[in-house]
N, C-alpha and C positions, 0 to 999 in steps of 0.2 A: 847659813842665813839666819838673820837675827828673827827673833819670834814676832816682831812686828814688821810687816813688809812697809817699804818706804813710799811716801807719798811724792806724786809729781805735782808740786803746787804751782801754778801759773805764776804767782807772785814772785817765785824764786829763780823766774828767767833772768831778772836782773842783779843776781847775787854776784855777778862778774864786774858789777860795775863799781865796785868800791864805795867808801863812803858817800851819802848823798841822799835825795830825796826818792831812790829806788823808784816803785811804781807809784808813788804820790803825784798828784797834779804839781806840774813845775810851778814855780812862782811867777806871778804875774807881773808884767812890766820889765825893766832893767834888772838884772842878776848878774852874778859872777860866774855862773856855771857856763864850761866850755861849750861850744857848739858840737863837738863829738859826743860830749856828755848828753846833750839834750836829743840829738838823733838817736843814738843808741837807746836812750831811756823812752823815747817815744817808741822806735821799732818794738822794743820788748813788750812794751804796755799795749800795741796793737796785737802782737800775737798773742799775749796771754787772753786778752778780751775775746779772740777768735775761738781759743779753745773754750772759753766760758759761754759765748752764745750758740756754740754749735749743738748742744744738746737741747737748748730750748726752741730753736727754730727748725734744725735740720739744715744740711749744707744747701739745698735748692732754694730755700726761702730766706736763708740768710743774707742779709745786706750790707752794704759797706756802712750805710747809717747805723745798722745795729753794734758794729763792729767800733766803730768813732765814737759813738755814744757811751758804750762801756769802759773804751779807754780812756775817754776824756780827752780826745783830741779831735782837730777839724779835720775835715775833707781833705785839705790842702796837705796837713801833716801826712794822712794816709798815704795820697798819692806821690809824695815825695820818698815813700818808702817802698811802695808796690805799686806795681801797674794795673792789678786786677784782684779780685776776690779770690780767684784761684791762685795768683802767685802768693797772696798772703796765706791762705790755706794751706798750700806746698811748704811753705817756710815753718809753719807750726807743726806742720806732720815731721818735716826732717828733725825739728828738735825733740819732740815728743817719741819719734822713732829711735833716735839715737839714745836717749835715755833708757827706753825698754829693753833694747839692745845690749847695753851696758849691763842692767839687772840680771838678765839672762846668762849673758856672758861670766858674769861673777859666780852665779851659782854653779855653772856648770863647772867651772874651773876648780870649785872646791872637792870633786869627787874624780878619782882615778879610774873606776871600772863604768863601761860605756853604760851599761843600763842605770846606773844610780847617776849618771851624768843626765841622760834622757829624764828621768824621774826628776832631778833637782831644777832641770829647766823648764818642763812643764809645769812644775809648782810656782815656781819665780814667775811665768808669764800668769799664771791663773791668779796669784796672791798679788800680784801687780795691779793688775787691770781690776780686781774686786776693789781695791783700795783706792781706786782711781777711776771712777765710772765714766768720766768724761773721755779719757783716754779709751776705754774699751768700746765707746761708740765711735771713738774717731777711726780706730784702726779695723773694726769691723762692719760698721754700718756707714757711716758718712763717707770714707774712701771710696766705696763703690758708687756714690752717687755725684762724685766730684770729678769726674772726666778721665780722660786717658791718662794724664800725666800723673795723677793722683793714683791710678791702679799700677802704672809702672813703678811708683815709688813703694808701693805695698808690696810689688813683687821682689824689689831691691832688698827689702826688710826681710821677706822669707827667705831668700836666698842667703841672708846672713846668717839667720837662725838653722838654715840648712847646712851650714858650714859646722855649727856646734853640733848638730844632730850626726853628721857624717864620722867625725872625729872619735876614732877608735871602734867604730862598729865592726861588726863581722864581716868576712868577705861576702861577698854576693854576687857572683858573677852574672848569673842571668837575671839579676834584679835591674829594671830600667835605671837609667842614670839619672832621670828626674823625679826619681821616687821621693826623695825627702821632700821636694817642693810641692807634689802632689799632697803627701799626707798632711803637710803642714796648711795646704789650702783648706784640707777637711778639718783641721783644729780651727782656722778663723771660722769657718761656718759655723761649729759649734759654738764659739764664744757669741758669734752674731746673733744665733737662737737663743741664748741665755739675755742677752742685751734687749733684745726685741720683746722678751717676755717680762722685762723689768726685773730679771733676776739676777743681775752683773755682782752683787754682792755674794753670790751662792757659787760663783766660779769654781772656786776652790773645790767643792762637791764633784766636779769634773775631773778632779786629777785622775783617778784609777782609771777611769774610762778611757781617757785621752793618752796615758801612759800604754795602755793595753793595745791601742790603736795603733801607735808609734812602732812599738816593739814587736807585733806579732807577726810582720813580713819578714823579721829577721831570725827571730828566736822560737817562733812556734806557738802554739796554744798554752801547752802547759807550763813552761817556763816564765813566758809572758804573763800570766794570771797571777803567779806566785809573786813576782815583782810588783805588778800592778796592786795587789793587795797591799802591799809594805807601802804605798804612798799614802 
């Protein structure tokens, strides 16, 4: 991993659009931009706006008006892309979730031994969220207030992390098959406590604690503490 965690910049959501005005407001009146570019540009601006306004208002109090004002688009442009605030939130969560999963998977793949893989994955999550407080709030706080579909998205994200956690772990025939998902749920709860306390940037301080929490069911206390201290 690099010494500095990567930042998930909402403005980078349009990086795949190619040359053009990106997230800047589109020119008024007649222009030569294609309809597909305009549509994609507006969609990404709306999603980026959703990510930016959520920390200010919280999901229940966030309105479509907040999002359209931040994005610089009309309500008609919003409804051309999304049927509701919830649908917009879910699309933003999917984008941010994919980014975070990729950060973790890249970190985990860099190690061969299972305990080191777990340690690298925990470090990647905490460093990435500390560098991106809006995402920490999205994943650990706002998703819990956004309805059943959002919680299903969170479970799918945790299931993807669980695959990385299981890969190469010691055999444990007596361990519950859902153990990894349960452990990761505890990790999310811990992250949420940091966010609620305004300590998001201090999340990396919890690395050793969470590494120990994830490893102790498999390795026992002695070996686990040694590995956790190395984190």
